N, C-alpha and C positions, 0 to 999 in steps of 0.2 A: 359649630360654625367652621367652614373651610378656610383655613389659614392662608390659602392661596387665592381665595375669592373666585373659585372657579377656573383659575388659570393653570397652565401646565407646568410640570417639572420634566426637565430633559435629563435622561440618564445616558451618559456617554461611556460605553464599556460594558458589555452584557456578559461578563463572566460570573463567577460565583457571587461576589459582593454586589456588583451592579444589578444583576438580575434579582438578587434577594431584596434589595432596596426597592426596585420597581415593583416586584410582587406585593410587597408590604404596602407601598404607596397606593397601588391599584386597589388592593383590599380595602384600604381606608377611604376610597372614593376619589382619589386624585387622578386627573388625566395625566398619563405618563407617555412622553415621547422617548423613543429608544434610538440610539445610534451606536454603530460599532464598525470598526475598520474591516472586519470579516463578515461578509454577507451571510454566511451559513451560521455563524454564531448569533447574529441579530435575528435570523429567521427562527431559530430555535427558541430564543427568549420570547418572541412574539407568539410562537405556537404555545408556550407554556402560559400565556395570558398575562405576561409582565407589562404589557403596554402595546403601543402601535409605533411603526417606524416614524421617525422625524420626517415631516414633509420637506420636499426640496426647497420650497419657498413658503415657509409658514407665515400666516397672516400677522402674527405678532410673536415677539420673543417669549420664551419660557420665563416664568417668574424666577426660577433657579435652575441651574444645571448642576448635577452630581456627577463629577468626573471620577470614573473607577478605572484608572489605567495605572501602569507601574509608575513608581515615584519619579524616575528620570524623564518620563513623558508628560508629566502633569503640566509643567509650565507651557509647553507648546500647545497642548490641547486647551488649556485655560485661555491663552492668548487668542487662539482661533475661534473659540466659542464666544468670547466677549467682543473680539474685533469683527466677527462675522454677524453680530447682532442676534445670535441664536438664543441668548439667555441674558437677563438683566444683571444676575449675580451668579456666582459659582462657588461651590465648595468641592473638595476632592476627598476621597476616602482611602488614600494611600497609607500604608503602615508606618511610614516616617514623615515627619513634618518640617524639619529644618531645611532639607534640600529643596523641596517644592516651594515652600514659602519664600526662601531666599531667591530662587530663580524667577518666581513670578514677580517679586519686588523689582528685580533687575531688568526683566525683559518685557513686561506687559504694561501697556498704557493703562492708567487708572487702575492700579492693582488693588485699590481699596475695595473693589467690587468682588474680590476673592477672599474667602477665609478657609483655611485648612481644617479639616476634620478627620476623625478616625473612629469608626465603630469597632469596639473590642469584641468581635466575634468573627468566627470563621470555621472552616472545616478542612480536613486533611485531603479532601478531593475537590477538584476545580471544575470550572465550566458551568454554563447555565443550567444543565441538568442536575446539578448539585445544589442549586439555589433553594432556599426555603423562605416562605413568607414570614415566619416566625423567628428567623435567625437572630434578630436583635432584641427580642423581647427580654426585658430585665437586664440587658447588658449595658455597660457604660458606652456613651458616644462622646469622645472628647473633641472639643471645638477649641481652635488655637487662634484667637484674634490677636492683633497687635495695635499699636497706636494709630496706624493708618487704615484700619479696617472700617468700612462703612457700617454703621449700626444695623442697616437693613439686611446686609449679608449675614450678620450673626442671627438676626431675628428669623430669617428664612431657613438657615441651616438648623437652628434650634427646632423649628416647626417640623422639619423632616425627621429629626431624631425622635421627636415625641410621637409623631404619627406612626412610626414603624415600631414603636413600643420600647425604645431604648431610654436610658437614663442620661441625659446630657450633663456634661461637666466641662469646665473650662481650664486650660492650662496654657502656658507658653509653649511654643513649639520645642524649644530646648528641654523644658520639663517633660513634655510628652515623650521625646525621643529617649531620654534617660530612663523613664518609667517602663516603656515597652522593652528596652534593652534588658531590664531586670526581669520582667514578668512574662516576657514572650520570646525575645530573640535569643538570649543566652540559654534559656531552657530548651529551645529547639536545638541548639548546637549540642548541648549535653545529651539530649535524647538521641540525636543522630550518631554521636560518637559511640554511645553504648550500644545502639542498634548495630553499628558497624562491627562491633566485636562479635556479633552473631554471625556475620556473613561467611566467615571461614571456619567457624567453630565446628567440631564433630557433630554429626547428626544426633548421636545418642545423647549428647549434652543438650542440644536445642530442644529435644523431645521432652526434657524436664521442665520446660518453661511454663510458668503459671501467671496468675494475674499480676504479680509484682513487676515482673519484667515487661509484661504487656502494657501496664500502666506507665511505667517509666519511659518506654520507647513509642507510645502511641503517636505522638506528633511527628515522629521521624519519617512518617509516610508522606510528608508534604513535598511538593514539587521542588526538586533541587535547583532548578533554573531560577524559580521565583525567590527561593531563599538565598541563593547566591547573591542576587540583586539586592535583597533587603539587608543582608549583612554587609555588603559592600557600601551601601548608602549610609548605614547607621554604624559604621565601624568605630567611630570615635566614642560612641555611647556604649557599644558592647564590649570593648576591650577592657575597661575598668572592671566590669562584672566578672569577666572570665579571669582577669588577674587576681581578683579576690578569691575566686574559686580555686585557682591554681595554688594560691598560698595556702588555703585550707587542705587541699589535696596533698601538698608537700608535708604539712604537719601530720596528716594521716599516714602518709607513707613512712615517715620517720617513726611514728609510734608503732607501726607494724613491724618494724625491724626488731624491736623488743617488745612484743605484744603485751607481756604481763606488766612491765614497768610502764608501758605506754597507755595503760587503761584509763587513767584520768583524762588524757587527751582525747581518746576515743570517746569516752563518755561525754566530754564536753561538746565535741563536734556533733555527736548524735543528739544530744539534748538541744543543741542549736537548731537542728532540723525539726524537732518536735515544736519548739517555741516559734520558729518561722512559719511552719504550717498552720499554726493556730491563729495566725494573723490574717489568713486568706479569708476573703469574704464568703459567707455561707449563702444558703438559698435566698433568692431575690435580693442579694446584696446585703443581707443582714449579717450580724456577727457570726463568726464561725461557731458551729456546734458539732460536738462529737455525738454521733447517733449510736444507738444500740442496733445490733444486726440479728436478724432472724434468717437462718439458712435453710432452704427448702430444696429437696431433691425433686427434679421435674423430668418426666420422661420426654424424650425427643420425638414428639408426635404432635400433629396439628391440634390446636385448641387448648393445650395445656397451659400455656402462659395466660391466655385470656381467662381461663377458669381460675387460675391462682390469683390474678388481680381481682376478679369478681369476688372470690372468697375473702381476700384480704379486706375489700371494701365492705363486705357484709359484717366483718368483725368490728367495724366502726373505728379502725385505727388508720391514720393517715400515713401512707408510705412516702417517705421524704426522698429516697433515691433507690435505684435498683442497679445491680450488677449481675452479670451471668458468667459463670465459669463452666466450661465444658469439660467433663470428665474424660481423661485420656483413655481411649480404647472402649468406652462404654456409651450406650445409646441414651445418655442422660446428661442433664446439667444441674449445676447447683446455683440457685437463684438467691442472691443476697438482698434482703429487703431491709433498708434502713428506716428506723422509726425513732421517735423521741424517746430518750431514756425513761424507763418506767412503763412504757406501753409494750415492751417485747413479750412479757409473759401473757398478756391478754391476747395478743396476735398468735403467739405460739399455740396456746391452748385451743383457740378457735380453729386454727388450721389443722391441728391434730384431730379434732372432732369431725372435721370434714374430709378426713382420710389422707392428709398430706404427711409425707415422711420428712422430719426435720433432722438436720445434722448439727453436731456441735453442742 
């Protein structure tokens, strides 16, 4: 059954997240209206099949507007959408919630028709061409109602989250901002600072880089302008996380001054990393699982990866995750196939029988 009873959803802002929401809703059979301040961006989202441009004078308001604009612009857009009768209720998908929620409550008449929300999904690249219809599948979508929120605003935001395949959860705006400071914003800062150490490093040192530094710095490729705004808006929540990190780093630096005597501190800090990582959610949000890994050498030529996955499937072993490391100076890569502990021998034997070369 269509939770919007055949009515439209309006998506305002057709960048990565807005277009991904629109693509997912369109795939689910929802009529999606699109709006963006930049006509060329809107046209690209329409070309991708995300929806159709919002009519100049729609016959009726959309059941819900999803506002996908920067945090500091949310309140103005929410006010314009509600005041102009473009939608009955509004949610936004900005990455912080205290600022927009506070500004909407202060500036917008009937602010209960707005509820803040945030899908915990994204990419390091931006724009409608980076959008994916399955971007939110299995990911948390946080909804932040307060005492003044109309129940129907929450109901419709929940419907969108479920239609795009996300897992909805509720928090207060302050709880959300503290959480994303810990699991998203501070990690981005750490990744950027580590990546910055590579910028002026000698070329022969950078050439030694492998998957470890690649993993640590992956998110550092995000748009600096966007992340400057995020950190500015959520500074109060990010600072305590970085202060705790600085304290740990100070302890580490002190231990390295006398590394032999400092081994207990080093071991404690490193063990804390192992313990913390084990708390991260695993596949499909389940409990974290440490997988066994089968490493396969793959030639750099068309069809090799497809054949490897086909052969892994023929072995009857489910591959839980995949990573690819390119061998420096060689036309091959090492494909790491993660499987459930106990299944690695079966997969390895089957792949060897099919002519694959395994490493490790």
